[in-house]
N, C-alpha and C positions, 0 to 999 in steps of 0.2 A: 463639184465643177459646175454642176448647175446653171449657177452665178455666172459662167463663163456661157450660158446658150445666147443672150442678149448681142454679145459683142461678136462671138461667132458668128452667128446670125446676119449680125451687119457686115463682117467683113468680109463672108460669100457673095452679098447684096452688091459689093463694088466691084464686082467681076474680074480682081485684078488676079484671082488665085485660077491656077489648071490644078488639072486630076492630082499630077503627081506633087504639087504642095501641098492638096489636101489633106493626102494620105500622110503625106511626112508630118505634117499638123497634128492628123488626127490619131499618128503612130505613138509621137511622143505626146501626144494629153495623155492617151492612153493608158501608157507605162507611166507617167509621171505623176500621175491625177490622180491616181488609186479611186476611182471610182468602184463602189460595190459591181452597178452593173452594166458594163460597158455598152452594150448591146441596145440599152434604154435610154443611156445617154445620145446613143449618136441617132436612134430613133427620134428622140423627141427632138435634137437637130433639124434632122432631114424633114419632119411637118413643118418646121417654123420656114425652112428656105424655099423662098421662090424658085431658085434658080434648076433647071428638072434634070443636068447635067450632076449637081452635085447632090441635087436631092437621092438621083440611083445610084450615086457612089454609095453615100451613106447608109443607103439603104441594102443592098449587096454587101458592104463591111457588117454592118448589123445582125444581116442576116446570118453569116459566114460565123460570126461568136456566138450568135444561140445556136447553129450548129455543132462546133466547135465543144460550144459546153454540155450538148447531149451527149456527143460521141464519148467527151471524157464523164461522163456521168453513168454511160452504159459500162465502161470498162472498168472501170473503178467498183461499180456492181456485179460485175462480173468475179472480176478477181476475188472481192469478198463471198462469193457464193461458193466458189472453187475450195476457197481455204474454211470457210465453214463444212462444205462435205468434208474435208481432208479430214478435219477435227473429230467429226462425226465415226469419220471412219477409224481413226485410232482411239478412239472410245470402242470401238466395239472389239479391236485387235486386244487391246488392253484388258477388256474383259474376258476374253478369249486364251487369257494368258500367254500372248507374246511380252516378251521382253520390251522397255523403254528404245533401246536402242534400237532394237528390230521396228519398231513401227517409226523411228525418227528417217531411218535408212529406206523405208518402203514408203510413208508419204510426204517429205519431205518437208515436215513441221519443222520448225526451230524445238531442240529438245529441252529448251524450257516450256513449251507449249504444251507439248509431249506429257512433261511430268505434273504440269496443272491437271490435265485432263483424267491423272490417274488421279486425285480426289475430290 
């Protein structure tokens, strides 16, 4: 999508696009464009745009995407940590002689995971 930067900068410079049109265009581009880093794309576009209002809109959207990505990363990390702790507890329970079915019920882990933890 980087090849679109120049064309988008020229389009924005013409002054025919309002904020609603800009947001619609960016929404489409980011969903259909398959960019690996949408925030970087928007930041680069904002850096090249002269129009203050468009620049602010682009930077706000880029910041929102960064914050959304960080929140998703934190949530994923928490979920992985909780699962690792449940697995650690399951291993201790199995070592103490609890039945795999009981460990599954108490930890909420899938029976296959509890079975793997036994070995």
